[in-house]
C-alpha positions in Angstrom: -3.5 310.5 -97.7 -4.6 312.9 -95.1 -4.2 310.3 -92.2 -0.5 309.6 -93.4 0.1 313.4 -93.5 -1.1 313.9 -90.0 0.8 311.0 -88.7 4.0 312.2 -90.3 3.3 315.7 -88.6 2.7 314.0 -85.3 6.0 311.9 -85.5 7.8 315.1 -86.5 6.5 316.9 -83.5 7.6 314.1 -81.2 11.3 314.4 -82.3 11.3 318.1 -81.5 12.8 319.5 -78.4 10.8 321.2 -75.8 11.8 324.5 -76.9 11.0 323.7 -80.5 7.7 322.3 -79.5 7.0 325.5 -77.4 7.7 328.0 -80.2 5.4 325.7 -82.6 2.6 325.8 -80.2 2.8 329.8 -79.7 3.0 330.1 -83.4 -0.2 327.8 -83.6 -1.9 329.9 -81.3 -1.0 333.2 -82.9 -1.9 331.8 -86.3 -5.5 330.9 -85.0 -5.8 334.3 -83.5 -4.9 335.7 -86.9 -7.5 333.4 -88.7 -10.0 335.0 -86.3 -9.0 338.4 -87.2 -6.5 339.4 -84.5 -3.5 340.4 -86.8 -0.3 341.6 -85.2 0.7 344.8 -86.9 4.2 345.2 -88.0 4.9 348.0 -85.6 3.3 346.5 -82.5 5.2 344.8 -79.7 3.8 341.5 -78.1 2.7 343.8 -75.2 0.9 346.1 -77.3 -0.7 343.4 -79.4 -2.1 341.6 -76.4 -3.4 345.0 -75.1 -5.3 345.6 -78.4 -6.8 342.2 -78.5 -8.0 342.5 -74.9 -9.4 346.0 -75.7 -11.1 344.9 -79.0 -12.2 341.6 -78.2 -15.6 340.5 -77.3 -14.3 337.1 -76.2 -13.4 336.1 -72.9 -9.8 335.2 -73.4 -6.9 336.1 -71.0 -4.1 335.2 -73.4 -1.4 334.8 -70.9 0.7 332.7 -73.2 1.5 336.0 -75.2 2.9 337.7 -72.0 4.8 334.4 -71.3 6.1 334.1 -74.6 7.5 337.9 -74.4 9.0 336.7 -70.9 10.9 333.9 -72.5 12.0 335.7 -75.5 13.2 338.9 -73.6 13.6 337.6 -70.1 15.2 334.8 -68.4 11.8 332.7 -67.9 12.4 329.0 -68.7 10.0 326.9 -70.6 8.7 324.2 -68.1 5.8 321.7 -68.1 3.3 324.3 -66.4 4.1 326.9 -69.3 3.4 324.1 -72.0 0.1 323.1 -70.3 -0.8 326.9 -70.1 -0.2 327.3 -73.7 -2.4 324.0 -74.5 -5.2 325.2 -72.4 -5.4 328.7 -74.0 -5.3 326.9 -77.3 -8.3 324.9 -76.3 -10.1 328.1 -75.2 -9.3 329.8 -78.4 -10.5 326.8 -80.6 -13.6 326.5 -78.7 -14.4 330.4 -79.4 -13.3 329.6 -83.0 -15.8 326.5 -83.3 -18.4 328.6 -81.9 -18.2 331.3 -84.6 -17.9 329.0 -87.7 -18.4 325.3 -87.4 -17.4 324.6 -90.9 -14.3 326.6 -90.8 -13.2 325.1 -87.6 -13.7 321.5 -89.0 -11.4 322.8 -92.1 -8.9 324.0 -89.8 -8.7 321.2 -87.4 -8.6 318.6 -90.5 -5.7 320.4 -92.1 -3.9 322.2 -89.4 -4.3 320.6 -86.1 -1.2 318.3 -85.9 0.6 317.9 -82.8 
């Protein structure tokens, strides 16, 4: 059953536009940060959230995707293959740190959430 659910998720992702895939990946990265304890406060802007994470974290993450996300939402920056690649690379870095922190939780997360 899990295999079918994951396959359906991958197929649904393939049908999405580049913009829809981008927003899905940003939400995936933000959700993983949230699971790791970095929750955006209701009153925080993206820039403030990024600053707080960088100030508080004991991790070596640049999290450029947050700054890029802000530029796409509020500016005129276009989504391109480089931005999508950066987003995937940062996810790989975040998930690697999550894996080091808790292997069991990492396996659970990847098993149920890592579709696409």
